[in-house]
GURO-133293 format. One record per residue (C-alpha): residue in three letters; chain; x, y, z. Coordinates in nm, 4 decimals. Layout:
N
Ala	A	X	Y	Z $
...
***
This chain:
274
Met	A	-4.2824	8.6108	-4.8115 $
Lys	A	-4.4695	8.5187	-4.4835 $
Arg	A	-4.3356	8.2913	-4.2488 $
Glu	A	-4.5515	7.9773	-4.1081 $
Arg	A	-4.5821	8.0075	-3.7357 $
Ser	A	-4.4772	7.6991	-3.4896 $
Asn	A	-4.7392	7.4587	-3.3421 $
Glu	A	-4.5884	7.5782	-2.9919 $
Ala	A	-4.6498	7.9231	-3.0701 $
Leu	A	-5.0345	7.8687	-3.1525 $
Val	A	-5.0290	7.7357	-2.8171 $
Pro	A	-5.1610	8.0019	-2.5437 $
Asp	A	-4.9246	8.1156	-2.2786 $
Arg	A	-5.1955	7.9903	-2.0316 $
Ala	A	-5.1897	7.6669	-2.0902 $
Arg	A	-4.8099	7.6418	-2.1064 $
Arg	A	-4.7915	7.7634	-1.7526 $
Ser	A	-5.0692	7.5042	-1.6625 $
Asp	A	-4.8542	7.2261	-1.7988 $
His	A	-4.5206	7.3767	-1.6077 $
Ala	A	-4.7405	7.3615	-1.2630 $
Glu	A	-4.8747	7.0202	-1.3619 $
Glu	A	-4.5484	6.8881	-1.3843 $
Ala	A	-4.3832	7.0529	-1.0739 $
Ala	A	-4.7041	6.9499	-0.8735 $
Arg	A	-4.6083	6.5432	-1.0008 $
Ala	A	-4.2439	6.6435	-0.8548 $
Leu	A	-4.3827	6.7225	-0.4993 $
Pro	A	-4.2335	6.4670	-0.2525 $
Ser	A	-4.5347	6.2704	-0.1604 $
Ala	A	-4.3956	6.1519	0.2224 $
Gln	A	-4.5512	6.2350	0.5597 $
Met	A	-4.2667	6.4306	0.6869 $
Tyr	A	-4.0519	6.6708	0.5827 $
Glu	A	-3.6724	6.7660	0.6795 $
Thr	A	-3.4291	7.0832	0.6462 $
Ser	A	-3.1001	7.0661	0.5670 $
Tyr	A	-2.8824	7.3303	0.7422 $
Ala	A	-2.5674	7.2265	0.5814 $
His	A	-2.2779	7.4518	0.4285 $
Arg	A	-2.3407	7.5255	0.0881 $
Asp	A	-1.9393	7.5229	-0.0199 $
Val	A	-1.6243	7.2993	0.2053 $
Val	A	-1.6143	7.4103	0.5557 $
Thr	A	-1.2981	7.5495	0.6818 $
His	A	-1.2801	7.5825	0.9992 $
Val	A	-1.4612	7.4811	1.3236 $
Val	A	-1.4578	7.6260	1.7008 $
Val	A	-1.6242	7.5016	2.0223 $
Thr	A	-1.6965	7.8063	2.2678 $
Pro	A	-1.5800	7.7351	2.6388 $
Phe	A	-1.7882	7.7927	2.8687 $
Thr	A	-2.1020	7.8281	2.6519 $
His	A	-2.1153	7.5470	2.4619 $
Phe	A	-2.1522	7.6641	2.0906 $
Ile	A	-2.0050	7.5083	1.8067 $
Val	A	-1.9380	7.7334	1.5208 $
Thr	A	-1.8940	7.6006	1.1814 $
Ala	A	-1.7601	7.8331	0.8315 $
Ser	A	-1.7508	7.7845	0.5002 $
Arg	A	-1.5429	7.8875	0.2046 $
Asp	A	-1.7837	8.1078	0.0871 $
Gly	A	-1.7782	8.3705	0.3779 $
Gln	A	-2.0775	8.2373	0.5615 $
Ile	A	-2.0905	8.1158	0.9380 $
Lys	A	-2.3401	7.9066	1.1342 $
Phe	A	-2.3958	7.8526	1.5194 $
Trp	A	-2.5001	7.5677	1.6725 $
Lys	A	-2.5845	7.5070	2.0411 $
Lys	A	-2.4816	7.1611	2.2199 $
Gln	A	-2.7414	7.0000	2.3847 $
Gln	A	-2.7684	6.6693	2.5843 $
Val	A	-2.8279	6.4608	2.3042 $
Gly	A	-2.6788	6.5862	1.9418 $
Ile	A	-2.6984	6.9631	1.8385 $
Glu	A	-2.9271	7.2388	1.7369 $
Phe	A	-2.9600	7.4959	1.5033 $
Val	A	-2.9163	7.8445	1.6108 $
Lys	A	-2.8592	8.1029	1.3342 $
His	A	-2.6903	8.1662	0.9981 $
Tyr	A	-2.4501	8.4709	0.8745 $
Arg	A	-2.3303	8.5733	0.5857 $
Ala	A	-2.0642	8.7164	0.7401 $
His	A	-1.7651	8.8219	0.4763 $
Leu	A	-1.7890	8.8718	0.1064 $
Ala	A	-1.4260	8.6363	0.0986 $
Pro	A	-1.2913	8.2884	0.1967 $
Ile	A	-1.2459	8.3064	0.5781 $
Thr	A	-0.8601	8.3219	0.7257 $
Ser	A	-0.9154	8.2371	1.0719 $
Met	A	-1.1901	8.2771	1.3446 $
Ala	A	-1.1241	8.2451	1.7274 $
Ala	A	-1.3481	8.2601	2.0045 $
Ser	A	-1.2843	8.4244	2.3507 $
Pro	A	-1.1364	8.2519	2.6275 $
Asp	A	-1.5112	8.2873	2.8274 $
Gly	A	-1.6890	8.1914	2.5293 $
Val	A	-1.8748	8.5280	2.4763 $
Leu	A	-1.7199	8.6422	2.1718 $
Leu	A	-1.6037	8.5332	1.8818 $
Ala	A	-1.3798	8.6876	1.5941 $
Thr	A	-1.3598	8.5772	1.1996 $
Thr	A	-1.1051	8.7737	0.9799 $
Ala	A	-1.1380	8.7586	0.5836 $
Ala	A	-0.9702	8.8189	0.2577 $
Asp	A	-1.2375	9.1088	0.2506 $
Lys	A	-0.9682	9.3194	0.4881 $
Gly	A	-1.2454	9.3304	0.7665 $
Ile	A	-1.2801	9.1576	1.0993 $
Lys	A	-1.6271	9.0898	1.2541 $
Val	A	-1.7008	9.0191	1.6148 $
Phe	A	-2.0130	8.8036	1.7153 $
Asp	A	-2.2271	8.7770	2.0432 $
Val	A	-2.2330	8.4283	2.0642 $
Leu	A	-2.4705	8.4157	2.3305 $
Ala	A	-2.7213	8.7110	2.1399 $
Phe	A	-2.6354	8.5413	1.8041 $
Asp	A	-2.5907	8.8959	1.7085 $
Met	A	-2.2827	9.0967	1.5068 $
Ile	A	-2.1187	9.4069	1.7813 $
Asn	A	-1.8291	9.5241	1.5934 $
Trp	A	-1.6618	9.5206	1.2423 $
Ile	A	-1.2761	9.6345	1.1821 $
Lys	A	-1.1839	9.7553	0.8942 $
Leu	A	-0.8380	9.6874	0.8107 $
Glu	A	-0.6081	9.8504	0.5380 $
Tyr	A	-0.4360	9.4751	0.4638 $
Thr	A	-0.5856	9.1375	0.3919 $
Pro	A	-0.5856	8.9671	0.8143 $
Gly	A	-0.4222	8.6499	0.8690 $
Ala	A	-0.4376	8.4869	1.1974 $
Cys	A	-0.6367	8.6054	1.5100 $
Glu	A	-0.6194	8.4855	1.8522 $
Phe	A	-0.8179	8.6988	2.1426 $
Ile	A	-0.5105	8.7438	2.3838 $
Ser	A	-0.6840	8.8404	2.7093 $
Gly	A	-0.7668	8.6140	2.9745 $
Arg	A	-1.1018	8.5318	3.0881 $
Gly	A	-1.2805	8.8136	3.3426 $
Ala	A	-1.0375	9.0846	3.2017 $
Ala	A	-1.1284	9.4667	3.1853 $
Arg	A	-1.1026	9.4271	2.8275 $
Ala	A	-1.1713	9.1751	2.5267 $
Leu	A	-0.7457	9.1983	2.3457 $
Leu	A	-0.8058	9.0450	1.9702 $
Ala	A	-0.4594	8.9875	1.7646 $
Cys	A	-0.5138	8.9733	1.4334 $
Ala	A	-0.2028	8.8702	1.2137 $
Ser	A	-0.0986	9.0463	0.8659 $
Ser	A	-0.0447	8.7678	0.5630 $
Glu	A	0.1470	9.0535	0.3972 $
Asp	A	0.4165	9.1614	0.6792 $
Ala	A	0.4982	9.0197	0.9977 $
Gln	A	0.3317	9.2435	1.2184 $
Val	A	0.0818	9.1469	1.4937 $
His	A	-0.2045	9.4214	1.5387 $
Val	A	-0.4106	9.4433	1.8820 $
Phe	A	-0.7048	9.5919	1.8638 $
Asp	A	-1.0103	9.6192	2.1296 $
Ala	A	-1.2616	9.3939	1.9936 $
Val	A	-1.5846	9.5173	2.1316 $
Ser	A	-1.4624	9.9073	2.1198 $
Asp	A	-1.5575	10.0898	1.7800 $
Gly	A	-1.2342	10.2191	1.5184 $
Ser	A	-1.0180	10.0632	1.3698 $
Val	A	-0.7295	10.1884	1.4955 $
Ala	A	-0.4699	9.9044	1.6786 $
Leu	A	-0.3809	9.9416	2.0253 $
His	A	-0.0365	9.8361	1.9839 $
Thr	A	0.1696	9.6360	1.7289 $
Leu	A	0.3859	9.3835	1.7987 $
Arg	A	0.7030	9.2824	1.6084 $
His	A	0.8626	8.9587	1.6967 $
His	A	0.8313	8.8067	1.3994 $
Thr	A	1.0174	8.8280	1.0765 $
Ala	A	0.7735	8.6162	0.8565 $
Pro	A	0.4006	8.6402	0.8270 $
Val	A	0.2360	8.4513	1.1255 $
Leu	A	0.0552	8.1617	1.0218 $
His	A	-0.1115	8.0999	1.3995 $
Met	A	-0.1697	8.2197	1.7490 $
Gln	A	-0.2450	8.0521	2.0877 $
Leu	A	-0.3625	8.1921	2.4303 $
Asn	A	-0.1663	7.9497	2.7313 $
Thr	A	-0.4675	8.0961	2.9764 $
Ser	A	-0.2476	7.9470	3.2446 $
His	A	0.0187	8.1787	3.2103 $
Asn	A	-0.0543	8.4633	3.0420 $
Ala	A	0.1335	8.4114	2.7681 $
Val	A	0.0754	8.3400	2.3656 $
Val	A	0.2416	8.1187	2.1505 $
Ser	A	0.3132	8.2531	1.7922 $
Thr	A	0.4585	8.0687	1.4766 $
Asp	A	0.5167	8.1876	1.1645 $
Thr	A	0.6043	8.0936	0.7388 $
Arg	A	0.9403	8.0176	0.8602 $
Gly	A	0.9242	7.7880	1.1020 $
Val	A	1.0184	8.0248	1.4100 $
Ile	A	0.7892	7.9612	1.7087 $
Glu	A	0.7621	8.3054	1.9382 $
Tyr	A	0.6874	8.2501	2.3211 $
Trp	A	0.5518	8.6012	2.4348 $
Ala	A	0.3743	8.7218	2.7885 $
Asn	A	0.0352	8.9384	2.7617 $
Asp	A	0.0614	9.1527	3.0614 $
Gly	A	-0.2076	9.3969	2.9716 $
Asp	A	0.0667	9.6954	2.9102 $
Phe	A	0.0950	9.7448	2.5563 $
Ser	A	0.3320	10.0906	2.5856 $
Ser	A	0.6195	9.8300	2.5355 $
Ala	A	0.6173	9.5244	2.3960 $
Pro	A	0.5890	9.2132	2.5727 $
Gln	A	0.9031	9.0172	2.7131 $
Pro	A	0.9649	8.6846	2.6136 $
Val	A	0.8374	8.4118	2.8886 $
Pro	A	1.0883	8.2332	3.0161 $
Cys	A	1.0556	7.8155	2.9377 $
Arg	A	1.2481	7.4914	2.9002 $
Ala	A	1.1011	7.2788	2.6096 $
Thr	A	1.1460	6.8868	2.5269 $
Leu	A	1.1059	6.9064	2.1764 $
Gly	A	1.1232	6.6440	1.8575 $
Pro	A	1.4036	6.7290	1.5726 $
Ser	A	1.1104	6.9232	1.3311 $
Ala	A	0.9296	7.0851	1.6467 $
Ala	A	1.2585	7.1984	1.8654 $
Arg	A	1.4204	7.4080	1.6190 $
Pro	A	1.1474	7.4085	1.2803 $
Ala	A	1.3320	7.7035	1.1445 $
Arg	A	1.6799	7.5129	1.1213 $
Ser	A	1.4937	7.1663	0.9670 $
Met	A	1.3289	7.3571	0.7391 $
Ala	A	0.9377	7.2786	0.8821 $
Ala	A	0.6611	7.5187	0.9655 $
Ala	A	0.4030	7.4880	1.1453 $
Gln	A	0.1154	7.4543	0.9989 $
His	A	-0.1297	7.3991	1.3489 $
Gln	A	-0.1036	7.3834	1.7260 $
Arg	A	-0.2904	7.3069	2.0013 $
Ala	A	-0.2111	7.3170	2.3449 $
Ser	A	-0.3864	7.0547	2.6144 $
Arg	A	-0.5906	7.1873	2.8663 $
Ser	A	-0.3436	7.1798	3.1579 $
Ala	A	-0.1387	7.3987	2.9448 $
Ser	A	0.1363	7.1637	3.0188 $
Arg	A	0.1874	6.9657	2.6779 $
Trp	A	0.1911	7.2013	2.3371 $
Thr	A	0.1520	7.0026	1.9551 $
Pro	A	0.2505	7.1561	1.6356 $
Thr	A	0.1582	7.0017	1.3458 $
Cys	A	0.4775	7.0848	1.1079 $
Thr	A	0.4957	7.0738	0.7006 $
Arg	A	0.8524	7.0542	0.6123 $
Leu	A	0.9453	7.3504	0.3346 $
Pro	A	1.0886	7.3019	0.0560 $
Arg	A	1.5169	7.2535	-0.0253 $
Arg	A	1.7062	7.3316	-0.3353 $
Arg	A	1.8472	6.9722	-0.3206 $
Arg	A	1.5589	6.8347	-0.2259 $
Gly	A	1.3020	6.9698	-0.4695 $
Arg	A	0.9182	7.0120	-0.3880 $
Arg	A	0.8621	6.7027	-0.1595 $
Arg	A	0.6826	6.7523	0.1442 $
Cys	A	0.6026	6.5622	0.4404 $
Arg	A	0.3954	6.6477	0.7701 $
Ser	A	0.5094	6.5312	1.0909 $
Arg	A	0.3299	6.6120	1.4374 $
Arg	A	0.5419	6.6599	1.7545 $
Thr	A	0.4510	6.6485	2.0991 $
Ala	A	0.6255	6.9399	2.3024 $
Arg	A	0.6223	6.9358	2.6943 $
Ile	A	0.6742	7.3000	2.7974 $
Leu	A	0.7704	7.3669	3.1776 $
Trp	A	0.7014	7.6996	3.2517 $
***
């Protein structure tokens, strides 16, 4: 029994392609000016402004980063990188604004030259990295990069520009995974916080043959920021002032058994006396 062919099958392919071409031509915009969007295709998770070099670097959840240059009026798009194949966990700029480091769930650290818009190093890890921070001051002989592990409480120190995935030193100041680290260039000290709400101050003296000694200091803090471990609060974000005299953590109260799963956020300003 013969099947009857439909009318669409009788239409030549060339005619159907011409119909699609005409429809696409009618859908083209007819404006005199056109604009191209340089926005991210996914949610922006990190924004870093490099000091002294005046660049803005943005990172999205899909592992892409974009470089922007600050102008006298507005900003200008510079370059787009598909840096990682997994969500970016941390991004940090060096104190001189020349280097940029990113860590992601694909177990890798990418180091970029900001002025040349180029990737100069790729450090492959055996663990999933967490927070990262440049811990060497401006003008140092080596660009030291501290990278925390999200699987344990260790912090590994690397040379950001040299090849190799072997850490120069491993720090064990915390007993829980480190959430954030920030360098205080005025006093050569690093402030780090972990998931248990413990805040550590440790010095970067450049000699990693022994663990850095804690920095002597006195701090005037609020109840959630002074002893976050006792008040069941963990610092989710931290930022220091330019004069390095004040340091502000944003704390999230950890769940307790008696209080259930209720969470509350609070901000406390700490005046650090070095």
